[in-house]
TILO-59559 format. One line per field, with one value per residue (C-alpha): residue number from 0; residue in three letters; x, y, z. Coordinates in steps of 0.02 Angstrom, whole numbers, padded with zeros to 5 digits. Layout:
# TILO-59559
resi	c(NUM | ...) .
resn	c(ALA | ...) .
u	c(X | ...) .
v	c(Y | ...) .
w	c(Z | ...) .
//
This chain:
# TILO-59559
resi	c(0 | 1 | 2 | 3 | 4 | 5 | 6 | 7 | 8 | 9 | 10 | 11 | 12 | 13 | 14 | 15 | 16 | 17 | 18 | 19 | 20 | 21 | 22 | 23 | 24 | 25 | 26 | 27 | 28 | 29 | 30 | 31 | 32 | 33 | 34 | 35 | 36 | 37 | 38 | 39 | 40 | 41 | 42 | 43 | 44 | 45 | 46 | 47 | 48 | 49 | 50 | 51 | 52 | 53 | 54 | 55 | 56 | 57 | 58 | 59 | 60 | 61 | 62 | 63 | 64 | 65 | 66 | 67 | 68 | 69 | 70 | 71 | 72 | 73 | 74 | 75 | 76 | 77 | 78 | 79 | 80 | 81 | 82 | 83 | 84 | 85 | 86 | 87 | 88 | 89 | 90 | 91 | 92 | 93 | 94 | 95 | 96 | 97 | 98 | 99 | 100 | 101 | 102 | 103 | 104 | 105 | 106 | 107 | 108 | 109 | 110 | 111 | 112 | 113 | 114 | 115 | 116 | 117 | 118 | 119 | 120 | 121 | 122 | 123 | 124 | 125 | 126 | 127 | 128 | 129 | 130 | 131 | 132 | 133 | 134 | 135 | 136 | 137 | 138 | 139 | 140 | 141 | 142 | 143 | 144 | 145 | 146 | 147 | 148 | 149 | 150 | 151 | 152 | 153 | 154 | 155 | 156 | 157 | 158 | 159 | 160 | 161 | 162 | 163 | 164 | 165 | 166 | 167 | 168 | 169 | 170 | 171 | 172 | 173 | 174 | 175 | 176 | 177 | 178 | 179 | 180 | 181 | 182 | 183 | 184 | 185 | 186 | 187 | 188 | 189 | 190 | 191 | 192 | 193 | 194 | 195 | 196 | 197 | 198 | 199 | 200 | 201 | 202 | 203 | 204 | 205 | 206 | 207 | 208 | 209 | 210 | 211 | 212 | 213 | 214 | 215 | 216 | 217 | 218 | 219 | 220 | 221 | 222 | 223 | 224 | 225 | 226 | 227 | 228 | 229 | 230 | 231 | 232 | 233 | 234 | 235 | 236 | 237 | 238 | 239 | 240 | 241 | 242 | 243 | 244 | 245 | 246 | 247 | 248 | 249 | 250 | 251 | 252 | 253 | 254 | 255 | 256 | 257 | 258 | 259 | 260 | 261 | 262 | 263 | 264 | 265 | 266 | 267 | 268 | 269 | 270 | 271 | 272 | 273 | 274 | 275 | 276 | 277 | 278 | 279 | 280 | 281 | 282 | 283 | 284 | 285 | 286 | 287 | 288 | 289 | 290 | 291 | 292 | 293 | 294 | 295 | 296 | 297 | 298 | 299 | 300 | 301 | 302 | 303 | 304 | 305 | 306 | 307 | 308 | 309 | 310 | 311 | 312 | 313 | 314 | 315 | 316 | 317 | 318 | 319 | 320 | 321 | 322 | 323 | 324 | 325 | 326 | 327 | 328 | 329 | 330 | 331 | 332 | 333 | 334 | 335 | 336 | 337 | 338 | 339 | 340 | 341 | 342 | 343 | 344 | 345 | 346 | 347 | 348 | 349 | 350 | 351 | 352 | 353 | 354 | 355 | 356 | 357 | 358 | 359 | 360 | 361 | 362 | 363 | 364 | 365 | 366 | 367 | 368 | 369 | 370 | 371 | 372 | 373 | 374 | 375 | 376 | 377 | 378 | 379 | 380 | 381 | 382 | 383 | 384 | 385 | 386 | 387 | 388 | 389 | 390 | 391 | 392 | 393 | 394 | 395 | 396 | 397 | 398 | 399 | 400 | 401 | 402 | 403 | 404 | 405 | 406 | 407 | 408 | 409 | 410 | 411 | 412 | 413 | 414 | 415 | 416 | 417 | 418 | 419 | 420 | 421 | 422 | 423 | 424 | 425 | 426 | 427 | 428 | 429 | 430 | 431 | 432 | 433 | 434 | 435 | 436 | 437 | 438 | 439 | 440 | 441 | 442 | 443 | 444 | 445 | 446 | 447 | 448 | 449 | 450 | 451 | 452 | 453 | 454 | 455 | 456 | 457 | 458 | 459 | 460 | 461 | 462 | 463 | 464 | 465 | 466 | 467 | 468 | 469 | 470 | 471 | 472 | 473 | 474 | 475 | 476 | 477 | 478 | 479 | 480 | 481 | 482 | 483 | 484 | 485 | 486 | 487 | 488 | 489 | 490 | 491 | 492 | 493 | 494 | 495 | 496 | 497 | 498 | 499 | 500 | 501 | 502 | 503 | 504 | 505 | 506 | 507 | 508 | 509 | 510 | 511 | 512 | 513 | 514 | 515 | 516 | 517 | 518 | 519 | 520 | 521 | 522 | 523 | 524 | 525 | 526 | 527 | 528 | 529 | 530 | 531 | 532 | 533 | 534 | 535 | 536 | 537 | 538 | 539 | 540 | 541 | 542 | 543 | 544 | 545 | 546 | 547 | 548 | 549 | 550 | 551 | 552 | 553 | 554 | 555 | 556 | 557 | 558 | 559) .
resn	c(MET | ARG | ARG | ARG | VAL | MET | SER | MET | LEU | ALA | ALA | VAL | THR | LEU | ALA | ALA | ALA | ALA | LEU | ALA | GLY | GLN | ALA | PRO | ALA | ALA | SER | ALA | GLU | ALA | ARG | PRO | VAL | GLU | ALA | SER | ALA | GLU | ALA | ARG | PRO | ALA | GLU | ALA | SER | ALA | ASP | SER | ARG | PRO | THR | ALA | PRO | GLN | PRO | ALA | ASP | THR | PRO | THR | GLU | PHE | GLY | SER | ASP | TRP | HIS | ASP | PRO | ILE | THR | ALA | THR | PRO | PRO | VAL | ALA | LYS | PRO | ALA | THR | LYS | SER | CYS | ARG | VAL | ALA | LEU | ALA | GLU | THR | GLU | PHE | ARG | ASP | PHE | THR | PRO | TYR | GLU | GLY | SER | TYR | THR | PRO | PRO | LYS | GLY | CYS | GLY | ASP | ARG | TRP | SER | LYS | VAL | VAL | LEU | ARG | LEU | GLU | GLY | LYS | VAL | LYS | GLY | ARG | GLN | PHE | ASP | ARG | LEU | GLY | TYR | LEU | HIS | ILE | GLY | GLY | VAL | GLU | VAL | LEU | ARG | THR | SER | THR | PRO | GLU | PRO | SER | PRO | ASP | GLY | ILE | ALA | TRP | ASN | VAL | GLU | LYS | ASP | VAL | THR | ARG | TYR | SER | ASP | THR | LEU | ARG | ALA | ASP | GLN | PRO | VAL | GLU | MET | LEU | ILE | GLY | ASN | VAL | VAL | ASP | ASP | THR | TYR | THR | GLY | VAL | ILE | GLU | VAL | LYS | ALA | THR | LEU | THR | PHE | TYR | ALA | ALA | GLU | PRO | HIS | VAL | LYS | ARG | GLN | PRO | ALA | THR | ASP | THR | PRO | ASP | ARG | VAL | LEU | THR | LEU | ASP | GLN | GLY | ARG | LEU | THR | THR | PRO | ARG | ASN | SER | GLU | ARG | ILE | VAL | ALA | GLU | VAL | TYR | ALA | THR | GLY | SER | GLY | GLY | GLY | CYS | GLU | GLU | PHE | TRP | TYR | LEU | ALA | VAL | PRO | ASN | GLU | VAL | PRO | TYR | SER | CYS | LYS | ALA | ASP | GLY | GLY | PRO | TYR | ARG | GLU | VAL | GLN | ILE | SER | VAL | ASP | GLY | GLN | LEU | ALA | GLY | ILE | ALA | SER | PRO | PHE | PRO | ASN | VAL | TRP | THR | GLY | GLY | TRP | SER | ASN | PRO | PHE | LEU | TRP | TYR | VAL | ILE | PRO | ALA | PRO | GLY | ALA | PHE | ASP | VAL | ARG | PRO | LEU | GLN | TYR | ASP | LEU | THR | PRO | PHE | ALA | GLY | LEU | LEU | ASP | ASP | GLY | ARG | PRO | HIS | GLN | VAL | ASP | VAL | SER | VAL | VAL | GLY | VAL | PRO | LYS | GLY | GLN | SER | GLY | TRP | SER | VAL | PRO | VAL | ASN | VAL | LEU | VAL | TRP | GLN | ASP | GLY | GLY | SER | ALA | ARG | VAL | THR | GLY | ALA | LEU | THR | GLY | HIS | GLU | ASP | SER | GLU | PRO | ASP | SER | SER | THR | THR | TYR | THR | PRO | GLY | THR | ASP | GLU | TYR | ARG | LEU | ASP | ALA | LYS | GLY | GLY | HIS | ARG | LEU | THR | VAL | SER | GLY | TYR | VAL | ASN | THR | SER | HIS | GLY | ARG | VAL | ALA | THR | THR | VAL | THR | ARG | ASP | LEU | THR | SER | THR | SER | THR | HIS | ARG | TRP | THR | GLU | GLY | GLU | ASN | ASN | ASP | ALA | LEU | LYS | GLY | THR | TRP | THR | ASP | ARG | GLN | THR | VAL | VAL | SER | GLY | HIS | HIS | THR | LEU | ARG | THR | ASN | ARG | ALA | TYR | THR | MET | ASP | GLY | ALA | THR | THR | LEU | ASP | ALA | ASP | ASN | ARG | LEU | ARG | THR | VAL | ILE | ASP | LEU | GLY | ASP | ARG | ALA | ALA | THR | GLY | ARG | ALA | THR | GLY | SER | GLY | ARG | THR | ALA | TRP | THR | VAL | LEU | ASP | ASP | THR | TYR | ALA | GLY | ASP | ALA | SER | TYR | THR | ALA | ASN | VAL | PRO | ARG | ASP | GLN | ARG | HIS | ALA | VAL | GLY | ILE | SER | ARG | GLU | ARG | TYR | ARG | LEU | THR | SER | PRO | ASP | GLY | CYS | TYR | ASP | ARG | GLU | LEU | ALA | THR | ALA | GLN | GLY | ALA | LEU | THR | VAL | ASP | ARG | ARG | ARG | CYS) .
u	c(00000 | 00136 | 00227 | 00069 | 00022 | 00191 | 00157 | -00002 | 00087 | 00220 | 00089 | -00003 | 00162 | 00167 | -00005 | 00045 | 00200 | 00097 | -00031 | 00102 | 00168 | -00002 | -00028 | -01654 | -01734 | -01606 | -01663 | -01588 | -01514 | -01413 | -01230 | -01068 | -00998 | -00901 | -01053 | -01178 | -01193 | -01269 | -01123 | -00980 | -00848 | -00910 | -00812 | -00799 | -00874 | -00941 | -01115 | -01063 | -01022 | -01142 | -01282 | -01410 | -01507 | -01448 | -01573 | -01585 | -01498 | -01346 | -01185 | -01089 | -00927 | -00867 | -00878 | -00820 | -00942 | -01028 | -01144 | -01083 | -01001 | -01127 | -01121 | -01251 | -01202 | -01353 | -01369 | -01345 | -01511 | -01560 | -01676 | -01829 | -01763 | -01703 | -01545 | -01403 | -01274 | -01094 | -00973 | -00803 | -00711 | -00739 | -00583 | -00490 | -00342 | -00210 | -00055 | -00001 | -00042 | -00166 | -00322 | -00322 | -00476 | -00575 | -00730 | -00854 | -00993 | -01171 | -01288 | -01467 | -01445 | -01372 | -01209 | -01276 | -01331 | -01426 | -01329 | -01191 | -01172 | -01021 | -01053 | -00916 | -00962 | -00835 | -00817 | -00679 | -00663 | -00529 | -00394 | -00333 | -00274 | -00361 | -00303 | -00303 | -00364 | -00403 | -00503 | -00447 | -00543 | -00440 | -00310 | -00440 | -00455 | -00642 | -00630 | -00506 | -00558 | -00504 | -00569 | -00650 | -00562 | -00653 | -00727 | -00671 | -00842 | -00836 | -00913 | -00982 | -00994 | -01029 | -00991 | -01095 | -01028 | -01095 | -00967 | -01069 | -00931 | -00821 | -00945 | -00819 | -00705 | -00850 | -00906 | -00765 | -00685 | -00558 | -00434 | -00480 | -00355 | -00394 | -00287 | -00318 | -00144 | -00153 | -00046 | -00111 | -00010 | -00029 | -00070 | -00164 | -00290 | -00416 | -00434 | -00524 | -00660 | -00731 | -00855 | -00871 | -01011 | -01072 | -01258 | -01304 | -01468 | -01522 | -01555 | -01738 | -01778 | -01966 | -01951 | -01968 | -01801 | -01702 | -01608 | -01430 | -01319 | -01202 | -01042 | -00866 | -00835 | -00666 | -00583 | -00394 | -00248 | -00068 | 00063 | 00223 | 00165 | 00118 | -00057 | -00120 | -00296 | -00412 | -00382 | -00562 | -00564 | -00660 | -00668 | -00537 | -00546 | -00415 | -00457 | -00328 | -00364 | -00237 | -00207 | -00068 | -00021 | 00136 | 00301 | 00342 | 00206 | 00114 | -00042 | -00049 | 00024 | -00081 | 00021 | 00192 | 00309 | 00469 | 00629 | 00689 | 00529 | 00523 | 00388 | 00394 | 00319 | 00435 | 00433 | 00537 | 00388 | 00271 | 00095 | 00051 | 00007 | -00056 | -00084 | -00026 | -00044 | 00063 | 00061 | 00229 | 00308 | 00183 | 00071 | -00106 | -00204 | -00196 | -00304 | -00311 | -00300 | -00440 | -00379 | -00427 | -00441 | -00438 | -00522 | -00372 | -00338 | -00298 | -00236 | -00414 | -00505 | -00653 | -00704 | -00729 | -00787 | -00967 | -00963 | -00805 | -00740 | -00812 | -00743 | -00648 | -00737 | -00754 | -00610 | -00666 | -00544 | -00477 | -00535 | -00442 | -00521 | -00384 | -00494 | -00386 | -00248 | -00357 | -00287 | -00113 | -00161 | -00260 | -00106 | -00101 | 00063 | 00095 | 00114 | 00194 | 00070 | 00141 | 00060 | 00158 | 00121 | 00192 | 00266 | 00320 | 00501 | 00622 | 00648 | 00504 | 00364 | 00192 | 00071 | -00022 | -00087 | -00163 | -00236 | -00388 | -00423 | -00603 | -00627 | -00779 | -00760 | -00833 | -00939 | -00947 | -00759 | -00616 | -00493 | -00513 | -00386 | -00354 | -00227 | -00181 | -00207 | -00175 | -00080 | -00072 | 00010 | 00025 | 00175 | 00128 | 00111 | 00161 | 00219 | 00230 | 00251 | 00321 | 00288 | 00382 | 00319 | 00357 | 00200 | 00143 | 00214 | 00116 | 00133 | 00022 | 00025 | -00056 | -00043 | -00124 | -00105 | -00204 | -00198 | -00293 | -00278 | -00368 | -00382 | -00498 | -00548 | -00621 | -00763 | -00898 | -01016 | -00898 | -00755 | -00770 | -00659 | -00630 | -00554 | -00518 | -00478 | -00433 | -00394 | -00328 | -00309 | -00267 | -00247 | -00207 | -00156 | -00064 | -00033 | 00059 | 00152 | 00318 | 00312 | 00158 | 00041 | -00073 | -00089 | -00219 | -00251 | -00379 | -00374 | -00475 | -00437 | -00533 | -00530 | -00629 | -00641 | -00733 | -00743 | -00814 | -00836 | -00934 | -01100 | -01085 | -01013 | -00977 | -00924 | -00866 | -00819 | -00757 | -00711 | -00636 | -00622 | -00537 | -00538 | -00469 | -00368 | -00292 | -00237 | -00151 | -00167 | -00066 | -00177 | -00136 | -00312 | -00312 | -00453 | -00485 | -00617 | -00636 | -00750 | -00733 | -00821 | -00835 | -00935 | -00961 | -01070 | -01081 | -01167 | -01212 | -01268 | -01301 | -01291 | -01368 | -01476 | -01472 | -01357 | -01432 | -01337 | -01311 | -01249 | -01166 | -01136 | -01062 | -01007 | -00937 | -00912 | -00838 | -00773 | -00693 | -00573 | -00487 | -00345 | -00189 | -00051 | -00156 | -00235 | -00389 | -00510 | -00442 | -00461 | -00636 | -00668 | -00814 | -00859 | -00997 | -01002 | -01120 | -01129 | -01253 | -01256 | -01361 | -01378 | -01491 | -01511 | -01641 | -01707 | -01739 | -01649 | -01571 | -01540 | -01487 | -01414 | -01331 | -01270 | -01184 | -01133 | -01010 | -01032 | -01224 | -01324 | -01431 | -01501 | -01544 | -01649 | -01702 | -01775 | -01810) .
v	c(00000 | 00123 | 00111 | 00143 | 00297 | 00381 | 00504 | 00562 | 00568 | 00682 | 00808 | 00799 | 00826 | 01002 | 01038 | 00967 | 01074 | 01230 | 01178 | 01137 | 01312 | 01388 | 01435 | 00498 | 00427 | 00317 | 00234 | 00277 | 00103 | 00132 | 00086 | 00153 | 00092 | -00057 | -00127 | -00108 | -00241 | -00110 | 00008 | -00115 | -00115 | -00246 | -00385 | -00345 | -00477 | -00500 | -00466 | -00290 | -00241 | -00130 | -00236 | -00104 | -00144 | -00040 | 00059 | 00011 | 00173 | 00146 | 00158 | -00002 | 00088 | 00261 | 00392 | 00571 | 00634 | 00570 | 00624 | 00771 | 00719 | 00685 | 00623 | 00545 | 00664 | 00760 | 00943 | 01068 | 01099 | 01281 | 01375 | 01469 | 01638 | 01791 | 01757 | 01861 | 01802 | 01862 | 01821 | 01757 | 01714 | 01689 | 01639 | 01514 | 01406 | 01371 | 01362 | 01380 | 01564 | 01588 | 01693 | 01842 | 01943 | 02019 | 01981 | 02103 | 02044 | 02048 | 02190 | 02154 | 01987 | 02050 | 01986 | 01830 | 01693 | 01530 | 01455 | 01504 | 01397 | 01395 | 01343 | 01304 | 01281 | 01216 | 01179 | 01096 | 01009 | 00926 | 00824 | 00856 | 00768 | 00778 | 00933 | 00982 | 01150 | 01261 | 01417 | 01535 | 01681 | 01790 | 01651 | 01525 | 01370 | 01350 | 01219 | 01088 | 01002 | 00905 | 00910 | 00781 | 00730 | 00800 | 00727 | 00797 | 00880 | 00955 | 00931 | 01039 | 01002 | 01088 | 01072 | 01138 | 01153 | 01217 | 01346 | 01423 | 01383 | 01513 | 01655 | 01751 | 01769 | 01816 | 01965 | 02076 | 02122 | 01989 | 01944 | 01791 | 01669 | 01518 | 01396 | 01241 | 01211 | 01163 | 01132 | 01179 | 01137 | 01051 | 00885 | 00937 | 01060 | 01074 | 01249 | 01242 | 01375 | 01405 | 01518 | 01524 | 01608 | 01620 | 01624 | 01690 | 01644 | 01771 | 01718 | 01751 | 01689 | 01701 | 01571 | 01399 | 01308 | 01447 | 01537 | 01597 | 01444 | 01407 | 01442 | 01474 | 01649 | 01656 | 01570 | 01581 | 01530 | 01499 | 01635 | 01544 | 01396 | 01504 | 01517 | 01652 | 01624 | 01746 | 01736 | 01683 | 01534 | 01388 | 01269 | 01250 | 01138 | 01126 | 01064 | 01005 | 00982 | 00842 | 00773 | 00664 | 00697 | 00694 | 00690 | 00519 | 00396 | 00490 | 00507 | 00317 | 00302 | 00147 | 00051 | 00089 | -00054 | -00058 | -00016 | -00196 | -00256 | -00259 | -00132 | 00042 | 00137 | 00130 | 00199 | 00141 | 00086 | 00034 | 00103 | 00163 | 00349 | 00454 | 00642 | 00716 | 00889 | 00953 | 01104 | 01169 | 01003 | 00895 | 00776 | 00849 | 00747 | 00601 | 00552 | 00427 | 00511 | 00474 | 00365 | 00488 | 00427 | 00566 | 00552 | 00478 | 00355 | 00170 | 00192 | 00203 | 00370 | 00278 | 00226 | 00405 | 00503 | 00517 | 00464 | 00516 | 00424 | 00481 | 00649 | 00686 | 00851 | 00907 | 00851 | 00832 | 00906 | 00805 | 00880 | 00884 | 00940 | 01041 | 01098 | 01007 | 01128 | 01284 | 01327 | 01330 | 01421 | 01557 | 01641 | 01773 | 01713 | 01633 | 01444 | 01330 | 01217 | 01088 | 00958 | 00807 | 00646 | 00486 | 00366 | 00486 | 00449 | 00575 | 00726 | 00682 | 00803 | 00756 | 00808 | 00971 | 01007 | 01182 | 01220 | 01319 | 01342 | 01364 | 01449 | 01468 | 01605 | 01626 | 01782 | 01800 | 01807 | 01912 | 01776 | 01588 | 01491 | 01305 | 01167 | 01008 | 00867 | 00706 | 00642 | 00456 | 00408 | 00226 | 00166 | 00179 | 00008 | -00016 | -00180 | -00267 | -00448 | -00479 | -00645 | -00673 | -00797 | -00860 | -00788 | -00659 | -00549 | -00505 | -00375 | -00380 | -00221 | -00163 | -00012 | 00080 | 00215 | 00277 | 00448 | 00516 | 00698 | 00782 | 00960 | 01088 | 01270 | 01385 | 01477 | 01600 | 01449 | 01343 | 01224 | 01115 | 00962 | 00886 | 00718 | 00671 | 00490 | 00438 | 00262 | 00224 | 00054 | -00002 | -00167 | -00200 | -00340 | -00292 | -00419 | -00391 | -00484 | -00458 | -00296 | -00245 | -00290 | -00365 | -00255 | -00269 | -00195 | -00231 | -00115 | -00050 | 00105 | 00150 | 00312 | 00315 | 00468 | 00505 | 00681 | 00698 | 00882 | 00924 | 00830 | 00806 | 00657 | 00651 | 00488 | 00481 | 00314 | 00314 | 00170 | 00181 | 00030 | -00003 | -00166 | -00146 | -00234 | -00180 | -00306 | -00288 | -00440 | -00499 | -00398 | -00239 | -00233 | -00143 | -00178 | -00104 | -00169 | -00074 | -00050 | 00099 | 00137 | 00292 | 00254 | 00348 | 00347 | 00502 | 00489 | 00631 | 00613 | 00736 | 00684 | 00512 | 00528 | 00401 | 00428 | 00492 | 00426 | 00492 | 00358 | 00386 | 00249 | 00305 | 00164 | 00159 | 00010 | 00013 | -00100 | -00024 | -00080 | -00009 | -00047 | 00040 | 00127 | 00167 | 00331 | 00385 | 00336 | 00159 | 00118 | 00038 | 00078 | 00007 | 00032 | 00027 | 00114 | 00141 | 00250 | 00238 | 00370 | 00336 | 00451 | 00422 | 00538 | 00583 | 00712 | 00593 | 00501 | 00523 | 00381 | 00403 | 00279 | 00316 | 00194 | 00219 | 00119 | 00181 | 00359 | 00358 | 00379 | 00221 | 00237 | 00386 | 00317 | 00400 | 00299 | 00427) .
w	c(00000 | 00046 | -00119 | -00216 | -00116 | -00103 | -00244 | -00158 | 00008 | -00063 | -00117 | 00049 | 00139 | 00068 | 00139 | 00307 | 00314 | 00286 | 00416 | 00545 | 00533 | 00577 | 00713 | 01026 | 01169 | 01256 | 01415 | 01582 | 01585 | 01426 | 01444 | 01372 | 01207 | 01269 | 01362 | 01220 | 01086 | 00971 | 00991 | 01020 | 00882 | 00759 | 00677 | 00493 | 00380 | 00206 | 00277 | 00324 | 00144 | 00047 | -00025 | -00075 | -00234 | -00381 | -00486 | -00669 | -00722 | -00611 | -00716 | -00749 | -00706 | -00655 | -00792 | -00803 | -00672 | -00516 | -00376 | -00273 | -00108 | 00030 | 00209 | 00324 | 00464 | 00534 | 00489 | 00628 | 00718 | 00696 | 00813 | 00752 | 00801 | 00708 | 00609 | 00535 | 00409 | 00393 | 00253 | 00311 | 00151 | -00034 | -00129 | -00237 | -00183 | -00315 | -00205 | -00024 | -00002 | 00141 | 00116 | 00234 | 00271 | 00413 | 00515 | 00591 | 00710 | 00642 | 00677 | 00728 | 00819 | 00983 | 01057 | 01142 | 01023 | 01043 | 00896 | 00776 | 00620 | 00506 | 00326 | 00201 | 00018 | -00107 | -00292 | -00393 | -00562 | -00664 | -00577 | -00401 | -00244 | -00077 | 00016 | 00199 | 00259 | 00408 | 00450 | 00588 | 00662 | 00778 | 00785 | 00845 | 00738 | 00703 | 00565 | 00507 | 00347 | 00194 | 00017 | -00097 | -00257 | -00409 | -00566 | -00734 | -00750 | -00575 | -00403 | -00264 | -00078 | 00087 | 00271 | 00416 | 00593 | 00759 | 00816 | 00958 | 01082 | 00998 | 01033 | 01139 | 00989 | 00875 | 00979 | 00915 | 00749 | 00704 | 00567 | 00462 | 00391 | 00284 | 00188 | 00084 | 00017 | -00166 | -00320 | -00492 | -00648 | -00816 | -00729 | -00572 | -00640 | -00498 | -00428 | -00260 | -00245 | -00071 | 00017 | 00207 | 00304 | 00484 | 00527 | 00699 | 00784 | 00914 | 01092 | 01127 | 01304 | 01275 | 01135 | 01213 | 01231 | 01148 | 01286 | 01261 | 01254 | 01399 | 01304 | 01372 | 01436 | 01351 | 01204 | 01212 | 01103 | 01150 | 01134 | 01084 | 01188 | 01338 | 01414 | 01533 | 01597 | 01688 | 01876 | 01908 | 01789 | 01866 | 01718 | 01582 | 01428 | 01292 | 01118 | 00992 | 00807 | 00787 | 00613 | 00548 | 00368 | 00267 | 00361 | 00291 | 00345 | 00481 | 00374 | 00389 | 00564 | 00602 | 00472 | 00545 | 00593 | 00697 | 00605 | 00590 | 00504 | 00312 | 00270 | 00195 | 00345 | 00494 | 00671 | 00819 | 00923 | 00783 | 00760 | 00935 | 00938 | 01081 | 01087 | 01253 | 01328 | 01471 | 01585 | 01643 | 01595 | 01691 | 01593 | 01600 | 01473 | 01351 | 01202 | 01059 | 00890 | 00767 | 00622 | 00487 | 00308 | 00179 | 00009 | -00079 | 00061 | 00048 | -00131 | -00194 | -00217 | -00296 | -00120 | -00066 | -00219 | -00155 | 00028 | 00122 | 00274 | 00442 | 00495 | 00334 | 00300 | 00482 | 00591 | 00772 | 00898 | 01043 | 01209 | 01374 | 01537 | 01623 | 01769 | 01899 | 01848 | 01867 | 02038 | 01963 | 01804 | 01896 | 01970 | 01834 | 01760 | 01591 | 01593 | 01466 | 01374 | 01255 | 01142 | 01082 | 00988 | 01064 | 00938 | 00802 | 00751 | 00825 | 00715 | 00598 | 00561 | 00501 | 00640 | 00658 | 00834 | 00850 | 01022 | 01079 | 01264 | 01323 | 01492 | 01605 | 01736 | 01911 | 01895 | 02084 | 02113 | 02049 | 02098 | 02110 | 02211 | 02215 | 02198 | 02107 | 02232 | 02137 | 01986 | 01943 | 01780 | 01730 | 01633 | 01448 | 01369 | 01188 | 01113 | 00946 | 00891 | 00717 | 00631 | 00468 | 00339 | 00166 | 00088 | 00216 | 00352 | 00509 | 00646 | 00801 | 00905 | 01064 | 01174 | 01318 | 01448 | 01600 | 01682 | 01833 | 01885 | 02030 | 02093 | 02170 | 02155 | 02289 | 02203 | 02256 | 02266 | 02370 | 02344 | 02190 | 02170 | 01998 | 01952 | 01772 | 01728 | 01551 | 01489 | 01315 | 01229 | 01054 | 00963 | 00780 | 00663 | 00505 | 00364 | 00201 | 00064 | -00021 | -00119 | -00018 | -00162 | -00030 | 00124 | 00263 | 00434 | 00569 | 00719 | 00866 | 00970 | 01129 | 01228 | 01392 | 01503 | 01666 | 01737 | 01912 | 01960 | 02116 | 02101 | 01913 | 01819 | 01634 | 01551 | 01371 | 01292 | 01113 | 00999 | 00826 | 00711 | 00545 | 00444 | 00269 | 00136 | -00029 | -00161 | -00329 | -00445 | -00594 | -00712 | -00617 | -00547 | -00380 | -00257 | -00086 | 00036 | 00198 | 00350 | 00467 | 00631 | 00740 | 00898 | 01059 | 01214 | 01323 | 01493 | 01609 | 01791 | 01931 | 02112 | 02139 | 01983 | 01842 | 01695 | 01532 | 01382 | 01207 | 01087 | 00918 | 00789 | 00623 | 00507 | 00331 | 00214 | 00039 | -00099 | -00255 | -00390 | -00544 | -00663 | -00597 | -00693 | -00847 | -00907 | -00813 | -00953 | -00955 | -00771 | -00787 | -00605 | -00507 | -00326 | -00197 | -00030 | 00116 | 00270 | 00413 | 00548 | 00704 | 00854 | 01005 | 01153 | 01285 | 01160 | 01015 | 00876 | 00706 | 00582 | 00401 | 00278 | 00111 | -00022 | -00190 | -00343 | -00475 | -00415 | -00416 | -00256 | -00242 | -00065 | 00045 | 00188 | 00351 | 00494 | 00630) .
//
């Protein structure tokens, strides 16, 4: 797989280098992901492949155009209140020059909003790789995204995102910076056209269920790695838009093998990756990175032309509750905050880790005091077992880490103690043949966190799964079959009350093949794909399923 994707990787490396330099009614008895058969990472099987019936007019193979990219992700719920729209950017990307503009808050919708929705609209045609991009407002990263690969005739797509949590930034005039690093030449002809807007929905307390949203009081960024918080901060959450791309093999970090193993992606410790955040040199948070697959991934863009992999167009940030450190951070001095990725070979780039810090303040105090009271860090576990063979090589890998941090703050409403416990695990089996013409990976990553703060408990259990294989036969026919899963269960409890769970289950399955190393019109590509996105919460449910064949949308089914 690696040898066949190196040309794409080289192009994506340029984008990564530029990015790196910038700055449903669930019952009360519902259980977290690992305890629910419905949400537990599933074993991939032939039965999980797309099997939707194909309409009579479905193409027999991919042509010069196909359905515009679409995802099963639910649209952002919008309140029935007065709205105001503001333009952020409208530009074309041909190279690695960022767009620079300005933002002015809307007039007529007040300065406290029930919802703020970012919408990105894009168009591209011709030939182009997948490209990574970001959008910053006042230095705050509000969107990290990637692009679909176009048809010769052209495609259009859009992304919507709830950005209400960045309201503090949006209340003042701000500079805007956006970049989707691109290369346009005689071969790669796709110019990426984008338009970004913000729509603000006014907070109207008399409208049922539409009060002003409980958003952070401040949104901060790091100043050369230093963070200074308000002295009355009582809750602090960092978010990191971590993406691996370029820098050798870090786009495909889950395929890495130890240096002594014969495979083209190498890292001293193998495939284990963990994104850590520290405060003044002390480990403050850990997280499993999401195994992103961009729209050229796994050597087969025909898998992703219509339905991208989960999260490809809207990268979800990793979140770290730093509230146990609030007593330390509230001293009025700048503190060093660093983000690092465990497992990346020394001296190798390839990860972008921009940081936003969300702060809730104690309105009844000018100064909040407190202390860090506990810090338990297990020894990180990462191991690999290599099994050579005459026809196939195999690497089994596993890893894990556990961190518990405790602290308290003295607020105007009393002392509040917070304990954050996070537990990471990963397992994978990687098989390949000589020359890597057959290359397969099956992996599971889990990230479980419990935050107990005062009388409130928040549990978040995430599980990511990948089961894919690429083969290249004697006729130069390349086939990729892959299943992906993004699952999460979030439970909230107050006092001795029962936990209310929200459960997410986003799954993708695809099977596509084409003749490699021939002109585009001789590839005779075929492919089917399917995504089903299910979300249940105490407020209701959402369930949508999409299926495609040869670029045509064959199923668009909603069940809730």
